[in-house]
C-alpha positions in Angstrom: 0.1 0.0 -0.1 0.9 3.4 -0.5 0.1 6.9 -0.8 -0.5 9.4 -3.8 -0.4 13.0 -4.6 -3.6 13.5 -6.7 -1.2 14.7 -9.3 -0.3 10.7 -10.0 -3.5 9.2 -9.8 -4.0 9.4 -13.7 -1.8 6.1 -13.6 -4.9 4.2 -12.3 -5.4 1.7 -15.4 -7.4 -1.4 -14.3 -10.1 -0.6 -16.8 -7.6 -1.2 -19.4 -9.4 -4.4 -20.5 -12.3 -2.5 -21.5 -12.5 0.7 -24.0 -14.9 3.2 -21.9 -17.4 5.3 -23.3 -17.4 8.5 -21.4 -21.4 9.8 -20.8 -22.7 13.1 -21.2 -24.0 15.1 -18.7 -27.3 15.1 -19.8 -28.2 12.6 -23.0 -31.6 11.8 -25.0 -34.5 9.3 -22.9 -33.6 5.9 -25.2 -35.6 2.6 -25.5 -33.6 -0.2 -24.2 -33.9 -4.0 -24.0 -32.4 -6.2 -21.5 -32.2 -10.0 -22.2 -30.4 -12.5 -19.9 -29.9 -15.9 -20.8 -30.9 -17.4 -17.4 -34.5 -17.8 -17.3 -35.0 -16.6 -13.1 -32.8 -13.5 -14.2 -29.7 -14.2 -11.6 -26.3 -12.6 -12.3 -22.8 -13.4 -11.0 -19.7 -12.0 -11.6 -16.0 -11.4 -9.8 -13.6 -9.2 -10.4 -9.8 -9.3 -9.6 -7.6 -5.8 -8.9 -10.1 -3.6 -7.0 -8.8 -0.1 -6.2 -9.9 2.4 -3.7 -8.6 6.0 -4.2 -9.5 9.3 -2.1 -8.6 11.6 -4.9 -8.6 14.6 -2.5 -5.3 12.9 -0.5 -4.1 10.5 -3.1 -4.6 7.7 -0.6 -5.2 4.5 -1.9 -6.6 1.0 -0.7 -6.2 -2.1 -2.5 -8.3 -5.7 -2.9 -7.4 -8.7 -3.8 -11.2 -9.8 -5.2 -14.4 -8.6 -5.5 -17.3 -11.2 -5.7 -21.1 -9.6 -7.0 -24.6 -11.4 -7.4 -28.2 -10.5 -7.6 -30.8 -10.3 -10.2 -31.0 -8.5 -13.8 -33.9 -9.7 -15.5 -35.2 -9.4 -19.1 -37.4 -6.3 -19.9 -37.8 -2.8 -21.5 -37.1 0.0 -20.4 -36.4 3.8 -21.1 -33.4 5.4 -20.1 -32.1 6.2 -17.4 -33.5 3.2 -15.5 -32.7 0.9 -13.1 -32.4 -2.8 -14.6 -31.4 -5.1 -11.6 -29.7 -5.2 -8.4 -26.4 -6.6 -7.1 -25.1 -7.4 -3.9 -21.0 -7.0 -3.4 -18.2 -8.5 -1.6 -14.7 -7.4 -0.9 -11.7 -9.6 0.1 -8.3 -9.2 1.1 -8.2 -5.4 1.2 -5.1 -3.3 2.6 -4.4 0.4 2.9 -1.6 2.5 4.7 -2.1 1.3 7.4 -2.5 -2.3 7.1 -5.1 -4.3 6.5 -9.0 -3.4 5.8 -12.2 -4.5 6.6 -14.7 -3.4 3.5 -18.7 -4.0 4.6 -21.8 -3.4 2.3 -24.3 -1.8 3.9 -27.9 -1.5 2.8 -27.9 -3.9 0.0 -28.5 -4.8 -2.8 -27.6 -1.3 -4.9 -29.2 -1.0 -8.2 -27.6 -1.1 -11.3 -28.8 2.1 -13.3 -28.0 2.5 -17.3 -27.9 6.2 -18.4 -27.4 5.6 -22.2 -26.9 2.9 -24.6 -24.1 3.3 -28.2 -25.5 0.9 -30.7 -22.1 1.3 -32.7 -20.0 -0.3 -29.9 -22.3 -2.6 -28.1 -21.6 -0.3 -24.6 -24.0 0.6 -22.5 -22.7 3.5 -19.2 -24.5 4.1 -16.3 -24.1 3.6 -12.7 -23.9 1.5 -9.3 -25.5 2.6 -6.1 -26.7 4.5 -4.2 -23.7 2.6 -2.8 -22.9 2.6 1.5 -19.7 0.8 2.6 -18.2 0.8 5.4 -14.5 0.6 5.7 -12.2 0.1 8.7 -8.4 -0.3 9.7 -6.6 0.1 12.6 -7.8 3.3 14.1 -9.2 4.6 10.8 -12.8 4.3 10.1 -15.2 5.8 7.7 -17.8 5.8 5.2 -18.2 5.6 1.2 -21.4 6.9 -0.3 -23.0 7.5 -3.4 -22.6 6.4 -7.0 -20.3 4.4 -8.9 -20.1 5.0 -12.3 -19.2 2.0 -15.2 -19.8 0.4 -18.0 -21.3 -2.4 -19.4 -19.8 -4.4 -23.1 -22.3 -6.7 -24.5 -19.4 -8.2 -26.4 -17.1 -9.1 -23.6 -19.8 -9.4 -20.6 -17.6 -7.3 -19.0 -19.1 -4.5 -16.3 -16.2 -1.9 -15.8 -16.6 0.6 -12.6 -14.4 3.5 -13.1 -14.2 7.4 -12.9 -14.0 7.3 -16.6 -17.3 7.5 -16.9 -19.4 10.4 -16.0 -21.9 10.3 -13.8 -25.4 12.7 -15.0 -26.2 15.8 -13.8 -27.8 14.9 -10.1 -26.5 11.5 -9.4 -23.8 12.2 -6.5 -20.8 10.4 -6.7 -18.8 8.7 -4.3 -18.0 10.5 -0.9 -16.3 10.0 2.5 -18.5 10.6 5.6 -18.3 9.9 9.4 -14.4 9.7 9.0 -13.2 9.0 12.4 -8.9 8.7 13.2 -7.8 8.7 9.8 -4.6 11.3 10.6 -5.6 12.9 7.3 -5.5 10.1 4.7 -9.2 10.5 4.5 -10.9 13.7 5.0 -14.8 14.0 5.7 -16.4 14.8 2.5 -13.2 13.9 0.5 -14.0 12.1 -3.3 -13.5 8.9 -3.7 -13.0 6.8 -6.8 -13.7 2.9 -7.2 -12.8 0.9 -10.1 -13.1 -2.9 -10.9 -13.8 -5.2 -13.7 -16.3 -7.5 -13.1 -16.7 -10.5 -15.3 -19.8 -11.9 -15.8 -19.5 -15.4 -14.5 -23.4 -16.7 -14.7 -24.8 -17.0 -17.1 -22.1 -18.3 -19.4 -23.4 -16.5 -22.4 -23.2 -12.9 -22.2 -26.5 -10.5 -20.7 -27.1 -8.0 -23.4 -28.7 -4.6 -23.4 -29.8 -2.6 -26.6 
């Protein structure tokens, strides 16, 4: 684990496996269809190399892996739309002060689609509102807000990344109820979350279009 100055944070690149398309602050409503090969709408996913960053202080926390499961049912929607829900877990997390406990609260979280690009098969949106308790040694805080990301029909990957813009009115992740963090994390600091989730169930990718 290490801390970084904000100017160095641009080097984070966990999402390099997927081309990300930044969503505009406001986009026209679109009609989309969600198709899940699982008749019961269930979905499961896993990610490795998860990164959380306090972009105000440069403090970074990493988890070796993350898991997610929930429901994304077949259906027709008009964007922006909540198309399903996910519960998540994080494993083997560390920070500047050592081992870190990361506990999601008030699950499941909704998966929202804001826009779809028919030329690329990539949807952009966000997961939230997220509420996660983080604690290590004397430091504790909650990460609250929405995590932006994209989904690629061709790869079946859900990429959570700050490279995707949240639409107006959707609150980004920030730190609240900060206690004993010695300036590593401050009250109201902006937080980012990066991970690439491979959909493991269904075996054939869910499609949005």
